[in-house]
Each structure stands twice: as C-alpha cells, then as structure tokens.
Residue, then its C-alpha position, 0 to 999 in steps of 0.5 A: x795830938x798831945x802838947x807837952x808842957x815845959x818841965x813835963x816828965x819824960x813819961x809824958x813826953x813819950x806817951x803814945x797819943x791817947x784817944x781824944x775823949x770828948x770829941x766824938x767827931x774824931x770817931x765819926x769822921x773816918x766812918x763818914x768819909x768811908x760811907x760817903x765814898x762808898x755811896x759814890x759810883x766808881x770812877x770810869x775804868x775802876x772796878x766797883x770792888x776796888x772803889x769800895x776798898x779805897x773807901x775803907x782805905x781812905x777812912x783808915x787814913x783819916x782815922x790815922x790823922x784825927x786819931x779817935x783810937x791808937x794807930x794800931x787799933x785803927x789798922x786792925x779795924x780797917x783790915x778786919x772790915x776788909x776781911x769781913x767784906x772781902x767778897x765785895x771789896x777785895x776780890x774781883x768777880x773773876x777771882x771769886x769764880x775760880x774753881x776751889x777759891x775759898x773767900x774766907x781763907x784767902x781773906x784771912x791770909x791777906x789780913x794776916x800777911x803783914x805780920x809775917x813781913x820781915x820789915x815789920x819785925x825789923x821796926x819792932x826790933x829797933x824799938x827794942x834797941x831804943x828800950x835798951x837806951x832808956x832802961x840802961x840810961x845810956x841815951x841820957x848819959x850820952x846827951x849829958x856828957x856832950x852837954x857838959x863838954x860843949x855847953x859853955x857856948x850856946x853855938x857849941x851847945x847846939x852842936x852837942x844837941x845835934x851830935x847826941x841825936x845823931x848818935x842815938x838815931x841809928x837805933x831809935x826808930x821813934x824820933x818821938x822817943x829819941x828826941x822827945x823822950x831823951x833829948x828834950x828832958x835834958x835840954x828843957x832844964x837848960x833855959x832856966x839856968x839863964x832865966x829864959x822862960x817859956x811863953x815869955x819874951x825871955x824865951x829868946x835868950x836861949x830856950x828858943x834856939x835850943x828847941x829849934x836846933x833839936x827839932x831840926x836835927x832830929x828831922x835830918x837824922x830821921x832821914x839819914x838812917x833807915x832805922x832812924x824813923x819807923x815810917x822809913x821801914x814801912x816805905x822800904x817795904x812799899x817800894x819793894x812791893x810797888x816798884x820792885x826796888x830793894x834798898x839796904x841799910x848801907x845803901x840808904x845811908x850812903x845815898x844821903x850821908x853827904x847831904x845829911x852830914x852837911x845839914x847837921x853841920x849847918x843847922x846850929x849855925x844857920x839857926x844861930x844866924x836866923x833865930x839868934x839866942x841872946x845868951x852867947x856863952x856861960x858856965x851854968x850849963x856844963x855845971x848842971x850837966x856835971x851834977x846830973x852825971x854825978x847823980x847817975x854815977x859811973x857807967x854800968x856794965x849794962x850800959x857797956x854791954x848795950x854799947x857793944x851790942x849796938x856797935x855789932x848791930x850797926x856793923x852787921x847792918x852796914x857790912x853783913x847784908x850778904x851774910x845775914x838779913x837785917x831783921x835777923x841781926x835785930x832778933x839776934x841782938x834782942x836775944x843777947x840783950x835778954x841773955x845778958x840782962x840788958x833788958x828783961x822780958x817784962x820790959x819788952x812785953x810792957x813796951x806798949x809803943x813797940x807792940x802798938x807799932x807792930x800791929x799798926x805797921x803790919x796792918x798798914x802793909x796789908x792795906x797798902x798792898x791791897x790798893x795795888x791788888x785791887x788795881x786802884x794804884x795802877x788806875x790812879x797812876x795812869x790818870x796822873x801820868x796822862x797829865x805829865x805827858x811832855x815832861x822829861x823823866x828827870x823833870x818829872x821825877x823832881x816835880x813828883x818828889x816836890x809834890x810828895x814833900x810839900x803835900x806833907x803840910x796836909x798830914x799830921x802823920x808821916x806814917x799816914x803820908x807814906x801809906x796814902x801817897x807813896x804807892x801812888x807816886x811810885x806807880x806814877x813813876x812806872x808809867x813815865x818812859x825812861x824813869x829811873x825807878x831805883x833813884x826815884x824810889x830812894x829820893x821819895x823815901x829819903x825825904x820822909x824825915x826832913x819833911x817833919x820840919x814843915x809844921x808843928x804837927x808834921x812828926x812825932x816830936x813836933x808837938x813836944x817842941x811846939x808845946x815847950x813854950x819856947x817856939x811861938x806859933x808864928x815863929x814855928x811856922x816861919x822857921x819850919x818853912x825856912x828849914x824845910x825849904x833849905x832841907x829839900x833844896x840841899x837834898x835835890x841840889x846835892x843829893x841827886x848828883x851824888x846818887x848818880x855818882x855812887x850808882 
C-alpha cells in the first residue's frame, strides 16, 4: 500500500498499487494459505471439491490483501487455476458423471463468465467517465471554483471540499481517483498558505482539518452513489446472484439519500468541533484558487460537452431504467465522448486502472459465483444460522450488518471484503425465517463506502491522506473510530426506518 508524500504529483496519487518487490513473503503467503487449507480434510457436510475451491478462493483473498501483484493479475491467476483443476475443485462427481459432460468446455465457460457480466462493464464505463474529468480538467476546475468561492473561512472551505467530492462522485467509481487524484492535489497546496506543515505541530493549524474532512466526505459519497465506488457494483452483482435481489441506480440513491445528505452536512461541522483547526479564516486560499483558475483559462468546449454528457447519463440512470439499461447508457456516453473528441481512443486504451479493474472484477464475479456453485456458501450459512436461533429477524439483520461493517478492520480492501463476506452474509440471511432479504441486501451494500473511514488502510484514498503528514497515526485511528461509529449509527437509526417508509 503506497504512501503518498505531501506535494506528490497527481500521477503518483493515482498510481495503482504496484507489486511489492523485495518482499517475497507477499507472494508466498497466498500460496501457503491455499496449500495449508487444501491439505486439511474437508469439514463435515462439505464436499471435498468445495473445500478445494475454497482453499483457492482464500488464497486469492489473501493475495488481494497483501498485493504481490495487481488485483487483476491475482484474479486471472485464481480463475485460471480453478479452470485447470476443474475436475477436482469445480465440479461434483455427479456432474462429471453426466453423459456428454465436457469438463474443459464447461470450465472455460465458467472462467470467462465474468467478462460477459453487464455490471462489470458498467464499472468499466464509469471509469471512462472519470477519465473524461481528468483529461478535460473539469474535475479540477469544479474543485477550484468551490475553493475560491468558499475558502475565506476554514469551516466553509471544509464544505467546499465536501461539495466538490459530491459533484464528482456519481461518475467516478474510483474514490482513489476522485479524492486522491482530484481533491487531494488541490487541497494539499492550501495548508502551506498558512504555514501549516506536515509532520509538525503546525499541521493542526488547518492541514489536519482539511485532510480529515476530505477522507470522511469521500467515504460518505462512496456509499451514496452506486457508481461512486467500484465495489458497490460488484456487490450489486453478488446480491443479484446470491439473494435474487435487484437494485437500480435510483433505488440505491433514494435508500441512502437522507442519511448521506445529513452526514455530508455534518462532517465539516463535526470535524470543526472534535478536531478543530487553529486558523479560522483568511484570504490566502481564495486568492490562490483564483490564480490557479486563471492559469487554466476559460472553460473549454470539451468541458462543456462532458458536463452535458454526464447530466444526460445521470438523468437516464435515475429515470430511464425501464427504457434503457444502465450499462447501455454508459456505453452510449462513452461512444459520444469518442465521437465528440472529449477523450481519444488512445486515452481509453492507456487507462490502465480501468482495464485492470475490468479483469479484476470479472474474475472476482466468477470466483464468488463459484463459491455458491460448489455449495460452500450454503454450508457455511447453515452453520452460522444455527448459532443465531432465537433472534428476531430484525435483530438478526442489525447484528449481521454490524458484524459485516466492523470486520472491515481486518481488510485492506473493500473489494476483498465484498468478495469474501458479502455472499456469506446474504446466504446466512436466507436461512433466517422472516428475514426481509431486499432490505438486508441493501443495508449491507450501502455500508461499503462508509466503512472506508475506519482505518488508514480501509479504502483507496486512505493511505493518501494518512501519508500526507497531516493526520498522525494516533489521530487517524481515533478520528476513524469516531466518524466510523457516527456513520453506522446514523445509517441504522435513520436509514432503516427510512427504507421501510419508501418501500
């Protein structure tokens, strides 16, 4: 997990997590976990081939956590290993004994199934929207305009940071690109205007406050919008496959909008109270922002065209669900971006983050679906459900949501968390009589963004702000716990009744 130094170039902030050369244990650990589990006898009631599949799956999850290779490479290796060993890990003896059953063909069909998944391509399309923000400079312009207008007071500057992230979130599924790559490069220049230095007592003058608001805001916006965080879309597909529940873009937003808006309004103010800046107001920030905007020049036709396209996409995602599929909307907008020259084909083909995510999520969809196919998820869910006997469906739902949320302390990736735990939690829910699966599935999914607040490694931009030098380790863990508890409390106390009202 790379730590970005204050003043680092935006390209450094946006860089994908690279292989950790010099740390061979990172590559050996996933292999060791896989072999150790595979050598153990299958637990009672679980077929041996299902246990072997789980061993490979566990190795993939560990690989995603320690990152000896990029996530896409790990996913491809995992899927390939299962396909090669399919007679022993993917198919039951009964399937193998069926007349005319071709192992190689069925294994390859399973391995490539994720690449035909519409949700995976929606994720890819949303990454291309984010590319448009970057290439045209529209994202940076939005942030600078807000900073110029609201930067005279530190509190309103916090709101400017929050609003900027909110405006970018619906079309930027990488919160690392959105917050770490667009917001951070702007606000990292502000503390120095007030002699607020990283790794120094002067950090609390203004820098610490700004960094805390920025990471807290992006966690909330990541939960508010289906396309505000890539794992949201991965979770959506797992919910559809595991629980048979479908959630549209509009349903997602409507379910969390009141809580999300309340939290976004509260974040700058709560941070102002619990982690107060020493500098309350000044003229330096708006002056700097005005100078930066002057350097950018007037708004370009490419920026205006992109703004129009994202408004069209947002309108169709909200209101056009019965007429046109969300993924088709994304593909149409991408085509128009190319035709109108907002971005070029070379820009798209060189967008490594998008292609890496495509391979990563396509393989994870297949692997997570494989857990259900071999029967592991049902077996595990039955065991957990037995321990929840006596709980009412509502109390069981709340307890499972809290477990799902706080176990993120154990994960350095929301994607890994979703892949490992979401299918299991959903399967547990299906075993509890009277459980409202549609509400339960939504509650689990809507926590994915806000759980990114908990630790310095919880989500993509976390190490960016942690490494800024303005949030010392002790402060980050404390503020993460305070805001993390605030987020989940507001979500359950207000969000659960709201969801019951709108259904």
